C-alpha positions in Angstrom: 128.0 -63.2 8.6 127.1 -64.3 12.2 129.1 -66.7 14.4 127.5 -69.2 16.8 129.5 -71.0 19.5 128.6 -74.5 20.6 128.8 -75.9 24.1 132.1 -76.5 25.8 133.5 -80.0 25.7 136.2 -81.4 27.9 138.6 -84.3 27.2 141.7 -85.8 28.5 144.5 -87.1 26.3 145.9 -90.5 26.9 149.4 -91.3 28.3 152.0 -93.1 26.4 152.0 -96.9 26.8 154.4 -98.5 29.3 158.0 -98.8 27.9 161.2 -100.6 28.6 164.7 -99.2 27.9 168.4 -99.8 28.7 168.2 -103.6 28.9 171.5 -105.4 29.6 172.7 -108.8 30.9 175.0 -108.8 33.9 176.3 -110.7 36.9 176.9 -113.7 34.6 178.2 -116.9 36.2 178.2 -120.5 35.0 174.6 -121.0 35.9 173.1 -117.5 36.8 172.7 -114.1 35.2 170.6 -111.0 35.7 168.7 -108.9 33.2 168.4 -105.2 34.1 166.8 -102.2 32.6 164.3 -99.4 33.1 160.5 -99.9 33.1 158.4 -96.7 32.7 154.7 -97.4 33.6 153.7 -94.0 32.2 150.8 -93.8 34.7 149.4 -97.3 33.9 149.4 -100.2 36.3 152.3 -102.3 34.8 153.9 -105.6 35.4 157.1 -106.9 33.8 158.9 -110.2 33.3 161.8 -111.6 31.3 161.5 -114.2 28.7 164.6 -116.2 28.0 166.0 -119.3 26.3 168.6 -120.7 24.0 166.7 -119.6 20.8 164.6 -116.5 19.9 161.6 -118.7 20.6 162.7 -118.2 24.3 160.6 -120.9 26.1 161.2 -119.8 29.7 159.9 -116.7 31.6 160.3 -115.3 35.1 157.4 -114.5 37.4 155.6 -111.2 36.7 156.5 -108.3 39.0 154.7 -105.0 39.5 156.4 -101.8 38.3 153.6 -99.7 39.8 151.7 -97.0 38.0 154.1 -94.1 38.3 155.0 -91.5 35.8 158.8 -92.1 35.6 161.1 -95.0 34.9 161.9 -97.6 37.6 165.3 -99.4 37.5 164.7 -103.2 37.7 166.9 -106.3 37.8 165.6 -109.8 37.2 167.7 -112.8 38.3 167.9 -115.9 36.0 169.1 -119.1 37.6 169.5 -122.7 36.6 171.2 -121.8 33.3 173.4 -124.3 31.5 177.2 -123.5 31.6 178.9 -122.4 28.3 175.5 -121.8 26.6 174.3 -118.7 24.7 171.0 -117.4 25.9 168.5 -114.9 24.3 166.4 -112.7 26.6 163.8 -110.0 26.2 
């Protein structure tokens, strides 16, 4: 039995997609709050924003902000303003 080797091929595996973790609401007042968390670009140019509203349909969103294209998580905090007092909000 004889063995023949083919030509050498090179390839690069892909990175994981960008991810978000550790989200929480904080600095809550009658009309303002902030949403914080960690955004990991995983070496892909990444922007993030927060969607929020009084239902899970959200309806409002913040302006997109760059998280860069680094390989590790970036701590972020997004301010929300103009909220209605004594109202429950959903955010993602």
